[in-house]
N, C-alpha and C positions, 0 to 999 in steps of 0.2 A: 590541773583541773580544765578539761576542756568546755568551752561554752559556744554557742553558735550566736552570731551577731549579724542583726540585718541593719541594713544602711539604707537612707534614703537616696534616691537619684542623685540629689545634690552633692553629696559626698563621693560618688563615683570617681571623679577627677583625683580626689585624694588617696583612693585605692586601687588605681589602675583599672579600674572598669568594673571592680568587683562591688556587689552589693550585699552578698551572704559571705561570711568569713567564719572560720573557726579560730578561737583565740583561746589563749590561758590566762588564768589569774583567779586570785580569791576575792579580790574587789573590783568594782567597777573601773577605778583608776589603774589597777594592774592589766586589765583587760584592754583598756585603753594603749597603755603602754607597750603590751605585746603586739599589739597591731602596729602602733607607732615604729616599733623596731623594724618591722617590714615594708611599712610605708612612710618614711620620714614627713613630719610635718603633719600627721593625721591629729596627734594630740592636740596641737594649737588650734585645731579648728573646733575641738570640743571643750577643753579646758583653757582657763584664763591663767597668767603667770603665777597664780597662787595655787594651781591645781584644783580650782573650784569649776564645776561644771558651767559653762558659760550660759546666761539668762535666755538665749533664743534656742538652746538645745534641750531636749526631753529625752530621758533614758529611762527605759522601763526593763526591769527584770521580771521577765514574765508578765503579769497585768499589774505589777507594782511600781509606782513611780519611784526610781532611785533616791529622788530629793527627800522622801519622806523616811527614807532608810539609811540616809548619811551621805548624800550624794556621791562623789567620785569614792568615798570609804565605804559604801554599802557593800556589804558581802554577796558573792555570786556563787550559789551552789554548782557543783561539777553537773553537766547537762543542762543548764539553764539556757533559755533564750533571751539574748539582751537585745533590744529595739532602741535605735536611736532615731528620734522622730524632730523635724525642726518645728519650733514653736510657729504656730499660726496667728497672725493678727490682723485687724483690719474688719471691714464690714461697715453696716450702717446701725 
């Protein structure tokens, strides 16, 4: 199952400068693991030691937040677009 993964510039260093990748997997966790096989250390930037999405990382499958669909266990359909977006905080 091939999906397109779009990454923020902040993760460029973890993927050799790439911000758009093609990956395989039936779940968000499997997609992350596929990228991690090619770019070791990538998964640890998105997942904690228990395999849960880190609080400061938002992952969307299309326009749906992966957390509402099971987090790293959320299913990803073939041809989907997965976007990784760093959480924003601050302001007044």
